[in-house]
C-alpha positions as CSV (number, residue, x, y, z in Angstrom):
1,X,59.6,127.5,-25.4
2,X,61.4,124.5,-23.9
3,X,63.1,124.7,-20.5
4,X,65.2,122.0,-18.8
5,X,67.6,121.4,-16.0
6,X,71.0,120.6,-17.4
7,X,74.7,120.6,-16.7
8,X,76.5,123.2,-18.7
9,X,80.3,123.2,-19.5
10,X,81.9,126.4,-20.7
11,X,85.5,126.4,-21.9
12,X,87.8,129.1,-23.1
13,X,91.5,129.4,-24.3
14,X,93.7,131.2,-21.8
15,X,95.6,134.2,-23.3
16,X,94.2,133.6,-26.8
17,X,95.0,137.1,-28.1
18,X,98.6,136.8,-26.9
19,X,99.1,133.5,-28.5
20,X,97.6,134.7,-31.8
21,X,100.0,137.6,-31.7
22,X,103.0,135.3,-31.4
23,X,101.9,132.8,-34.1
24,X,98.4,133.2,-35.6
25,X,98.5,130.2,-37.9
26,X,100.1,127.9,-35.4
27,X,97.7,128.9,-32.6
28,X,94.7,128.4,-34.7
29,X,95.9,125.0,-35.8
30,X,96.7,123.9,-32.3
31,X,93.4,125.0,-30.9
32,X,91.5,123.2,-33.7
33,X,93.6,120.1,-33.2
34,X,92.7,120.0,-29.4
35,X,89.1,120.6,-30.2
36,X,88.8,117.9,-32.9
37,X,91.1,115.2,-31.5
38,X,90.5,115.7,-27.7
39,X,87.6,117.9,-26.6
40,X,84.8,116.9,-29.0
41,X,85.5,113.2,-28.6
42,X,85.5,113.6,-24.8
43,X,82.2,115.4,-24.9
44,X,80.7,112.6,-27.1
45,X,82.3,109.9,-24.9
46,X,80.7,111.4,-21.8
47,X,77.2,111.6,-23.4
48,X,77.4,115.4,-23.8
49,X,76.2,117.6,-26.6
50,X,78.4,120.3,-28.2
51,X,76.0,123.3,-28.3
52,X,78.2,125.8,-30.1
53,X,81.7,127.0,-30.7
54,X,82.4,130.5,-29.4
55,X,85.5,131.8,-31.2
56,X,88.3,130.5,-28.9
57,X,85.8,128.7,-26.6
58,X,82.8,126.4,-26.6
59,X,79.6,125.5,-24.8
60,X,78.4,122.0,-24.1
61,X,75.6,120.4,-22.1
62,X,75.1,117.1,-20.3
63,X,72.1,115.4,-18.8
64,X,74.4,114.1,-16.0
65,X,76.4,116.4,-13.8
66,X,78.9,113.6,-13.1
67,X,79.5,113.1,-16.8
68,X,80.1,116.9,-17.3
69,X,82.7,117.0,-14.6
70,X,84.4,113.8,-15.7
71,X,84.5,115.2,-19.2
72,X,86.1,118.5,-18.0
73,X,88.7,116.5,-16.1
74,X,89.5,114.3,-19.2
75,X,89.9,117.4,-21.3
76,X,92.3,119.1,-18.9
77,X,94.4,116.0,-18.3
78,X,94.6,115.4,-22.1
79,X,95.7,118.9,-22.8
80,X,98.3,118.7,-20.1
81,X,99.8,115.6,-21.7
82,X,99.6,117.2,-25.2
83,X,101.5,120.3,-23.9
84,X,104.5,118.3,-22.6
85,X,106.7,118.9,-25.6
86,X,105.4,122.4,-26.4
87,X,107.4,125.5,-25.3
88,X,105.9,127.2,-22.2
89,X,105.0,130.4,-24.1
90,X,103.2,128.4,-26.9
91,X,101.1,126.1,-24.8
92,X,97.3,126.0,-25.3
93,X,95.5,126.0,-21.9
94,X,91.8,126.1,-21.2
95,X,89.8,127.3,-18.3
96,X,86.6,125.4,-17.7
97,X,83.5,126.2,-15.7
98,X,80.7,123.7,-15.0
99,X,77.3,124.6,-13.6
100,X,73.9,122.9,-13.0
101,X,71.1,125.2,-13.9
102,X,67.8,125.9,-15.7
103,X,68.1,126.8,-19.4
104,X,65.9,127.8,-22.3
105,X,66.3,125.7,-25.4
106,X,65.7,127.3,-28.8
107,X,66.8,125.9,-32.2
108,X,69.5,123.7,-30.6
109,X,71.0,126.6,-28.6
110,X,70.7,127.2,-24.8
111,X,70.2,130.4,-22.9
112,X,69.5,131.7,-19.4
113,X,71.2,132.2,-16.0
114,X,72.4,128.6,-16.0
115,X,74.6,129.3,-19.0
116,X,75.7,132.7,-17.8
117,X,76.9,131.3,-14.4
118,X,78.9,128.5,-16.2
119,X,80.6,131.2,-18.4
120,X,81.5,133.2,-15.3
121,X,82.8,130.2,-13.4
122,X,85.0,129.5,-16.4
123,X,86.4,133.1,-16.1
124,X,87.4,132.6,-12.5
125,X,89.0,129.1,-13.0
126,X,92.7,128.8,-12.9
127,X,94.5,128.2,-16.3
128,X,94.3,124.5,-16.9
129,X,91.7,124.2,-14.1
130,X,88.0,123.7,-13.5
131,X,85.7,125.8,-11.4
132,X,82.2,124.5,-10.4
133,X,79.2,125.7,-8.5
134,X,78.2,124.2,-5.2
135,X,75.3,122.4,-6.8
136,X,77.7,120.6,-9.1
137,X,80.0,119.7,-6.2
138,X,77.1,118.3,-4.2
139,X,75.9,116.2,-7.1
140,X,79.3,114.7,-7.8
141,X,80.0,114.0,-4.2
142,X,82.3,110.9,-4.0
143,X,81.3,109.4,-7.4
144,X,84.6,110.5,-9.0
145,X,88.1,110.3,-7.6
146,X,88.4,114.0,-7.3
147,X,88.9,116.7,-4.6
148,X,87.2,120.1,-4.3
149,X,88.9,123.2,-2.9
150,X,86.4,125.7,-1.4
151,X,86.9,129.1,-3.0
152,X,84.1,130.7,-1.0
153,X,81.1,132.7,-2.1
154,X,82.1,135.0,-5.0
155,X,80.5,137.9,-6.8
156,X,80.6,137.0,-10.5
157,X,80.3,139.6,-13.3
158,X,76.6,140.3,-14.2
159,X,75.3,137.6,-11.9
160,X,73.0,139.1,-9.3
161,X,73.5,136.6,-6.4
162,X,76.8,135.4,-5.1
163,X,77.9,131.9,-6.2
164,X,79.7,129.4,-4.0
165,X,82.7,128.4,-6.1
166,X,84.8,125.2,-5.8
167,X,88.0,124.4,-7.7
168,X,88.2,120.8,-8.9
169,X,91.4,119.1,-7.6
170,X,92.7,116.3,-9.8
171,X,96.1,114.7,-10.2
172,X,97.7,114.2,-13.5
173,X,97.3,110.6,-14.7
174,X,100.3,108.2,-14.6
175,X,102.2,107.7,-17.9
176,X,101.0,104.6,-19.7
177,X,104.6,103.8,-20.5
178,X,105.6,103.2,-16.9
179,X,104.8,99.5,-17.3
180,X,101.8,99.4,-15.0
181,X,99.5,96.6,-15.8
182,X,96.3,98.1,-14.4
183,X,93.7,99.4,-16.8
184,X,93.0,103.1,-16.1
185,X,89.3,103.9,-16.4
186,X,87.4,107.2,-16.3
187,X,84.2,105.6,-15.0
188,X,83.0,102.2,-13.8
189,X,80.3,102.3,-16.4
190,X,82.4,103.1,-19.5
191,X,82.1,100.7,-22.5
192,X,83.3,100.3,-26.1
193,X,81.4,98.3,-28.6
194,X,83.9,96.8,-31.0
195,X,82.8,96.3,-34.7
196,X,81.0,93.0,-34.9
197,X,82.7,90.5,-37.2
198,X,81.0,89.5,-40.4
199,X,80.9,85.6,-40.3
200,X,78.6,85.3,-43.4
201,X,79.8,83.4,-46.4
202,X,79.2,86.6,-48.5
203,X,81.7,89.4,-47.8
204,X,79.2,91.9,-49.2
205,X,77.2,91.3,-45.9
206,X,79.7,93.6,-44.2
207,X,77.2,96.4,-44.4
208,X,74.9,94.5,-42.1
209,X,77.4,93.7,-39.4
210,X,78.6,97.3,-39.5
211,X,75.1,98.6,-39.3
212,X,74.2,96.4,-36.4
213,X,77.3,97.6,-34.5
214,X,76.4,101.3,-35.1
215,X,72.8,100.7,-33.9
216,X,74.0,99.0,-30.7
217,X,76.3,102.0,-30.1
218,X,73.4,104.3,-30.7
219,X,71.1,102.4,-28.4
220,X,73.6,102.4,-25.5
221,X,74.4,106.1,-26.0
222,X,70.7,106.8,-25.1
223,X,71.4,105.7,-21.5
224,X,72.8,108.5,-19.4
225,X,74.3,106.0,-16.9
226,X,76.8,104.7,-19.5
227,X,79.9,106.3,-21.1
228,X,79.9,104.9,-24.6
229,X,82.9,105.3,-26.9
230,X,81.7,106.9,-30.2
231,X,81.6,105.1,-33.5
232,X,84.5,106.8,-35.1
233,X,86.9,105.7,-32.3
234,X,85.3,102.2,-32.3
235,X,85.7,101.5,-36.0
236,X,89.4,102.4,-35.9
237,X,89.8,98.9,-34.4
238,X,88.0,97.2,-37.2
239,X,90.1,94.4,-38.7
240,X,92.9,94.9,-36.2
241,X,94.1,92.2,-33.8
242,X,94.4,94.1,-30.5
243,X,94.2,92.6,-27.0
244,X,91.3,93.7,-24.9
245,X,93.6,95.2,-22.2
246,X,95.3,97.4,-24.7
247,X,92.0,98.6,-26.2
248,X,90.8,99.4,-22.7
249,X,94.0,101.3,-21.8
250,X,93.9,103.3,-25.1
251,X,90.3,104.3,-24.7
252,X,90.1,104.5,-20.9
253,X,87.1,102.2,-20.7
254,X,86.2,99.5,-18.2
255,X,84.1,97.2,-20.3
256,X,84.3,95.8,-23.9
257,X,81.5,94.4,-26.0
258,X,82.5,92.2,-28.9
259,X,80.6,89.9,-31.2
260,X,79.9,88.4,-34.6
261,X,77.1,88.2,-37.1
262,X,76.2,85.4,-39.5
263,X,73.3,86.3,-41.9
264,X,71.9,83.6,-44.2
265,X,68.6,84.0,-46.0
266,X,65.9,84.8,-43.5
267,X,68.0,83.7,-40.5
268,X,70.6,85.5,-38.4
269,X,73.0,84.3,-35.8
270,X,74.5,86.9,-33.5
271,X,77.0,86.1,-30.7
272,X,77.9,88.8,-28.2
273,X,80.0,88.9,-25.0
274,X,80.8,91.6,-22.5
275,X,84.2,91.6,-20.9
276,X,85.5,93.5,-17.8
277,X,88.8,94.8,-19.1
278,X,90.2,95.3,-15.6
279,X,90.6,91.5,-15.2
280,X,89.4,90.2,-18.6
281,X,86.5,88.3,-16.9
282,X,83.6,87.4,-19.2
283,X,80.6,89.0,-17.4
284,X,78.0,88.0,-19.9
285,X,77.7,86.1,-23.2
286,X,74.8,85.0,-25.3
287,X,74.0,83.7,-28.8
288,X,70.9,84.6,-30.7
289,X,69.8,82.2,-33.4
290,X,66.6,83.8,-34.7
291,X,64.6,84.9,-37.7
292,X,65.9,88.0,-39.3
293,X,62.7,89.8,-38.3
294,X,63.9,89.6,-34.7
295,X,66.9,91.8,-35.3
296,X,65.5,94.8,-33.5
297,X,64.5,92.6,-30.5
298,X,68.0,91.2,-30.4
299,X,69.5,94.7,-30.3
300,X,67.2,95.7,-27.4
301,X,68.1,92.5,-25.6
302,X,71.8,93.1,-25.8
303,X,71.4,96.7,-24.5
304,X,69.2,95.5,-21.6
305,X,71.7,92.7,-20.8
306,X,74.5,95.3,-20.5
307,X,72.3,97.6,-18.4
308,X,71.4,94.6,-16.1
309,X,75.0,93.6,-15.7
310,X,76.0,97.1,-14.6
311,X,72.9,97.6,-12.5
312,X,72.0,100.8,-14.2
313,X,68.6,102.3,-13.4
314,X,67.2,103.9,-16.6
315,X,64.8,106.8,-16.6
316,X,61.4,106.2,-18.2
317,X,62.3,108.4,-21.2
318,X,65.5,106.3,-21.7
319,X,63.5,103.1,-21.7
320,X,61.1,104.6,-24.3
321,X,64.0,105.8,-26.4
322,X,65.7,102.4,-26.3
323,X,62.5,100.6,-27.4
324,X,61.8,103.2,-30.1
325,X,63.3,101.7,-33.3
326,X,63.7,103.9,-36.5
327,X,61.7,101.1,-38.3
328,X,60.1,97.8,-37.3
329,X,60.4,96.4,-40.8
330,X,63.6,94.4,-41.1
331,X,63.5,94.4,-44.9
332,X,63.3,98.1,-45.0
333,X,66.2,98.3,-42.5
334,X,68.3,96.1,-44.7
335,X,67.6,98.2,-47.8
336,X,68.5,101.3,-45.8
337,X,71.8,99.9,-44.7
338,X,72.7,98.9,-48.3
339,X,71.7,102.3,-49.5
340,X,73.8,104.1,-47.0
341,X,76.9,102.1,-48.0
342,X,76.3,102.9,-51.7
343,X,75.6,106.6,-51.1
344,X,79.0,107.2,-49.6
345,X,80.7,106.1,-52.9
346,X,79.4,109.3,-54.6
347,X,79.5,108.1,-58.2
348,X,76.5,108.5,-60.4
349,X,75.8,104.8,-60.7
350,X,76.2,104.1,-57.0
351,X,74.0,107.1,-56.0
352,X,71.3,105.8,-58.3
353,X,71.5,102.4,-56.7
354,X,71.5,103.9,-53.2
355,X,68.4,106.0,-54.2
356,X,66.6,102.8,-55.3
357,X,67.5,101.1,-52.0
358,X,66.1,104.1,-50.0
359,X,62.9,104.2,-52.1
360,X,62.4,100.5,-51.5
361,X,62.9,101.1,-47.8
362,X,60.0,103.7,-47.7
363,X,57.9,101.5,-49.9
364,X,58.2,98.8,-47.2
365,X,57.9,101.4,-44.3
366,X,56.3,104.8,-45.4
367,X,57.3,106.3,-42.0
368,X,61.0,105.5,-42.2
369,X,62.5,109.0,-41.7
370,X,66.2,108.0,-42.3
371,X,65.3,106.6,-45.7
372,X,63.7,109.9,-46.7
373,X,66.8,111.8,-45.6
374,X,68.9,109.3,-47.6
375,X,66.9,109.9,-50.8
376,X,67.3,113.7,-50.3
377,X,71.1,113.3,-49.9
378,X,71.3,111.2,-53.1
379,X,69.1,113.7,-55.0
380,X,71.2,116.6,-53.9
381,X,74.4,114.9,-55.1
382,X,72.9,114.0,-58.4
383,X,71.6,117.6,-58.8
384,X,74.8,119.4,-58.1
385,X,77.4,117.1,-59.6
386,X,75.5,115.5,-62.5
387,X,73.1,118.3,-63.3
388,X,70.2,115.9,-62.9
389,X,66.7,117.3,-63.5
390,X,65.6,117.1,-59.9
391,X,63.9,120.3,-58.7
392,X,65.4,121.5,-55.5
393,X,61.9,122.2,-54.1
394,X,61.1,118.5,-54.3
395,X,64.4,117.6,-52.5
396,X,63.4,120.0,-49.8
397,X,60.0,118.4,-49.5
398,X,61.7,115.1,-49.0
399,X,63.7,116.6,-46.1
400,X,60.6,118.2,-44.6
401,X,59.0,114.8,-44.6
402,X,61.9,113.3,-42.7
403,X,62.0,116.1,-40.1
404,X,58.2,115.8,-39.6
405,X,58.5,112.0,-39.0
406,X,61.5,112.5,-36.6
407,X,62.2,116.1,-35.5
408,X,65.4,114.9,-33.6
409,X,66.9,113.0,-36.5
410,X,70.3,114.6,-37.2
411,X,70.4,113.0,-40.7
412,X,67.2,114.8,-41.6
413,X,68.5,118.2,-40.6
414,X,71.8,117.6,-42.4
415,X,69.9,116.5,-45.6
416,X,67.9,119.8,-45.4
417,X,71.0,121.8,-44.9
418,X,72.7,120.2,-47.9
419,X,69.6,120.9,-50.1
420,X,69.3,124.5,-48.9
421,X,73.0,125.1,-49.6
422,X,72.6,123.8,-53.2
423,X,69.6,126.0,-53.6
424,X,71.7,129.1,-52.7
425,X,70.0,129.6,-49.4
426,X,73.1,129.4,-47.3
427,X,72.0,131.4,-44.3
428,X,69.2,128.9,-43.7
429,X,71.5,126.0,-44.5
430,X,73.9,127.0,-41.8
431,X,71.1,126.9,-39.2
432,X,70.3,123.3,-40.2
433,X,73.9,122.3,-40.3
434,X,74.3,123.7,-36.8
435,X,71.2,121.8,-35.6
436,X,72.4,118.5,-37.2
437,X,75.8,118.8,-35.6
438,X,74.3,119.7,-32.2
439,X,72.0,116.6,-32.4
440,X,74.9,114.4,-33.5
441,X,78.4,115.8,-33.6
442,X,79.6,112.5,-35.0
443,X,77.3,112.4,-38.0
444,X,79.5,111.9,-41.0
445,X,77.2,113.5,-43.6
446,X,76.8,116.7,-41.5
447,X,80.6,117.1,-41.0
448,X,81.5,116.2,-44.6
449,X,79.0,118.4,-46.4
450,X,79.5,121.3,-44.0
451,X,83.2,121.1,-44.8
452,X,82.3,121.2,-48.5
453,X,80.2,124.3,-48.0
454,X,83.1,126.0,-46.2
455,X,85.7,124.9,-48.8
456,X,83.5,126.2,-51.7
457,X,83.5,129.7,-50.2
458,X,87.2,129.7,-49.4
459,X,87.1,129.2,-45.6
460,X,89.9,126.7,-45.7
461,X,90.9,126.7,-42.0
462,X,87.3,125.9,-41.0
463,X,86.9,123.4,-43.8
464,X,89.9,121.5,-42.6
465,X,88.4,121.1,-39.1
466,X,85.3,119.4,-40.5
467,X,87.1,117.4,-43.2
468,X,89.5,116.0,-40.7
469,X,86.6,115.0,-38.5
470,X,84.9,113.4,-41.5
471,X,88.0,111.4,-42.2
472,X,88.2,110.3,-38.5
473,X,84.5,109.4,-38.5
474,X,84.6,107.1,-41.5
475,X,87.8,105.2,-42.1
476,X,86.7,104.5,-45.7
477,X,86.4,108.2,-46.6
478,X,89.1,108.9,-49.1
479,X,87.6,112.2,-50.3
480,X,88.1,114.2,-47.2
481,X,91.9,113.7,-47.0
482,X,92.3,114.8,-50.6
483,X,90.3,117.9,-49.9
484,X,92.3,118.6,-46.7
485,X,95.4,118.4,-48.9
486,X,94.0,121.0,-51.3
487,X,92.9,123.3,-48.5
488,X,96.4,123.1,-46.9
489,X,98.0,124.0,-50.2
490,X,95.7,127.0,-50.4
491,X,96.9,128.1,-47.0
492,X,100.6,127.5,-47.8
493,X,100.9,124.5,-45.5
494,X,102.6,122.4,-48.1
495,X,104.1,119.6,-46.0
496,X,100.9,119.1,-44.0
497,X,99.1,118.9,-47.4
498,X,101.4,116.2,-48.7
499,X,100.8,114.1,-45.6
500,X,97.1,114.3,-46.1
501,X,97.4,113.5,-49.8
502,X,99.4,110.4,-48.9
503,X,96.6,109.3,-46.5
504,X,94.1,110.0,-49.2
505,X,96.0,107.9,-51.8
506,X,96.3,105.0,-49.3
507,X,92.6,105.0,-48.5
508,X,91.6,105.4,-52.2
509,X,93.8,102.5,-53.3
510,X,92.3,100.3,-50.6
511,X,88.8,101.3,-51.7
512,X,89.6,100.7,-55.4
513,X,90.9,97.2,-54.6
514,X,87.7,96.4,-52.6
515,X,85.4,97.9,-55.2
516,X,87.0,97.3,-58.6
517,X,84.0,98.5,-60.6
518,X,83.9,101.9,-58.9
519,X,85.8,104.7,-60.6
520,X,85.5,107.2,-57.7
521,X,88.5,105.9,-55.6
522,X,90.6,105.6,-58.8
523,X,90.4,109.2,-59.9
524,X,90.7,110.4,-56.2
525,X,93.9,108.3,-55.9
526,X,95.2,110.0,-59.1
527,X,94.5,113.4,-57.6
528,X,96.3,112.5,-54.4
529,X,99.3,111.3,-56.3
530,X,99.4,114.5,-58.3
531,X,99.2,116.5,-55.0
532,X,102.2,114.5,-53.7
533,X,104.1,115.1,-57.0
534,X,104.2,111.4,-58.1
535,X,103.7,112.1,-61.9
536,X,103.8,108.5,-63.1
537,X,101.2,107.1,-60.7
538,X,99.0,110.2,-61.1
539,X,98.8,109.8,-64.9
540,X,98.4,106.0,-64.7
541,X,95.5,106.2,-62.2
542,X,93.7,109.1,-64.0
543,X,93.9,107.3,-67.4
544,X,92.5,104.2,-65.7
545,X,89.6,106.2,-64.2
546,X,88.8,107.8,-67.6
547,X,88.8,104.3,-69.2
548,X,86.4,103.0,-66.6
549,X,83.9,106.0,-66.7
550,X,84.7,108.5,-69.5
551,X,81.4,110.4,-69.1
552,X,81.5,110.9,-65.3
553,X,81.8,114.6,-64.7
554,X,83.7,114.2,-61.4
555,X,86.2,111.9,-63.1
556,X,86.7,114.4,-65.9
557,X,87.1,117.3,-63.4
558,X,89.7,115.5,-61.5
559,X,91.5,114.8,-64.8
560,X,91.6,118.5,-65.2
561,X,93.0,118.9,-61.7
562,X,95.6,116.2,-62.1
563,X,97.1,117.6,-65.3
564,X,96.9,121.1,-63.9
565,X,98.9,120.1,-60.8
566,X,101.4,118.2,-63.0
567,X,101.9,121.3,-65.2
568,X,100.5,119.7,-68.3
569,X,98.4,122.7,-69.3
570,X,97.4,121.5,-72.7
571,X,95.9,118.3,-71.4
572,X,94.2,120.1,-68.5
573,X,92.5,122.6,-70.8
574,X,91.5,119.8,-73.2
575,X,89.7,118.0,-70.4
576,X,88.1,121.3,-69.2
577,X,86.7,121.9,-72.7
578,X,85.0,118.5,-72.6
579,X,83.9,119.0,-69.0
580,X,82.2,122.4,-69.2
581,X,79.2,121.6,-71.4
582,X,78.1,119.0,-68.8
583,X,78.9,120.9,-65.7
584,X,76.4,122.0,-63.2
585,X,76.4,125.6,-61.8
586,X,77.5,124.3,-58.5
587,X,80.6,122.6,-60.0
588,X,81.4,125.8,-61.9
589,X,81.2,127.7,-58.6
590,X,83.7,125.1,-57.1
591,X,86.4,126.2,-59.7
592,X,86.8,129.6,-58.0
593,X,88.6,128.5,-54.8
594,X,90.1,125.2,-55.9
595,X,93.9,125.6,-55.8
596,X,94.2,122.4,-57.9
597,X,93.5,124.7,-60.9
598,X,96.0,127.5,-60.0
599,X,98.5,126.4,-62.7
600,X,96.1,127.0,-65.5
601,X,94.2,130.1,-64.3
602,X,96.4,132.5,-66.3
603,X,96.2,130.4,-69.5
604,X,94.3,132.4,-72.2
605,X,92.3,129.3,-73.2
606,X,91.1,128.8,-69.6
607,X,90.2,132.4,-69.3
608,X,88.2,132.3,-72.5
609,X,86.3,129.2,-71.3
610,X,85.4,130.9,-68.0
611,X,84.3,134.1,-69.7
612,X,82.1,132.1,-72.1
613,X,80.5,130.4,-69.1
614,X,80.0,133.7,-67.3
615,X,78.1,135.1,-70.4
616,X,75.6,132.2,-70.5
């Protein structure tokens, strides 16, 4: 049993039952939007961990009390601004309680009096307000620009001893449109790491500059004294020409780290500079012209330079975490980064290439946990979509190896969750999905595949939440928007579905242009156009995909969906007849809740095909 002292944030929607009675669908959508777009990014930005969702509320923990309170303030200020154009009786408001207390940790969840007090503090907070215990108030002191109103000692429900309660007093932030030139910041140690620019002659080296950026973000996020903007927000600025001051205002950060990477053979040149956005002073800059084998040392040096500039005192465990690299073999690292890029394309040929890259990585470093998780993810996709003869037990063994090597690796827990789901062990899978999301709420694979699990069993509202998050986490993800569109259509949210389909079409077209040999974005663009109702483009794109990869089962399935959506029943059934002999049991199970097939479900030929499958 693990125990630790932690700051606990408990939040709950005010008047949830009343709001659901007025407009159930609208309320659920609004709450989910606040959670995905505002609350969870704020928790990540302030170095917190989302422990669990509790119906209309949530529980999060922070190693820093100051971060917990700053996060609570950001949430309440953000919701206030979001409510400005919403009628009074439809506004979503939260109560938040923050407590510092001892907790018991088990399977990623937290228990104990510390949690109970936080929940009771939330219950006595004003709507739109924050209530904290005296220990929280004492720890925050004057570190944040806040006031505290003394509410006295109170008897809280089911809490034996009275608790001294304080209400946090904070003013609403000024409107950014008022022309003020100052850069508002949430903390003097808040930083965003902009995507490093690939300066190599080979544009295919983009995977390396992106990977370096992600790892620097990961390293800095291990330091409790820093507020680091998460990857999904950071990469939204990739390729955009935006002034430093504007980025700082939009993200409410004080410091900006930017740089470039030039990789050539066994040499690498990395330039980095840190800017104080309040006055655009360059606080630190350096250039590293080294052997490629020094890449991990360079990452550590950059992190330590930032810590030194901000005069942050790191705890011993943070120093150890910063100096603990997933691998010390740069060649294995390079293969892993390549494999991860290929794996997200999801076609059979790219998955096989990714798998080779991951295997090469563990050949070079047998203790590289991330590479084992990557192999398991590829094998799971090949198993479910392409009926590959890969025993699920062997995939689970690969995930067990990854977890044994690194028990706190979110990718490993997500990989095991995916494999368990495909092995029809969904109760166990949900536990591992929860663990992965608790370890890293911003892990693309965990959000994306958990959304798939929810969609497959018809839980469309919940699936939309995680697909939307996946789309936000990975700007090149063209699959999630298309599946959000399908889920919206299943829920009767037609106009919202069309908007997501348009987003999916734009992303898929961009991916097809960048990867002309990959059929995956081509057939997804076709599906998106069919969802919008653009018959000409839908047919043109699906024919192009079939010409590129006629034997790919996902291409063939999306051909069924495209023609079904367009009302061409004969062509849809024809493609289904060619598809079924090569379909995995998982894909057949997907048919049940996919609204793309609704137009052909009553066709006698489709019914006979499904009956024949059921009898096998």
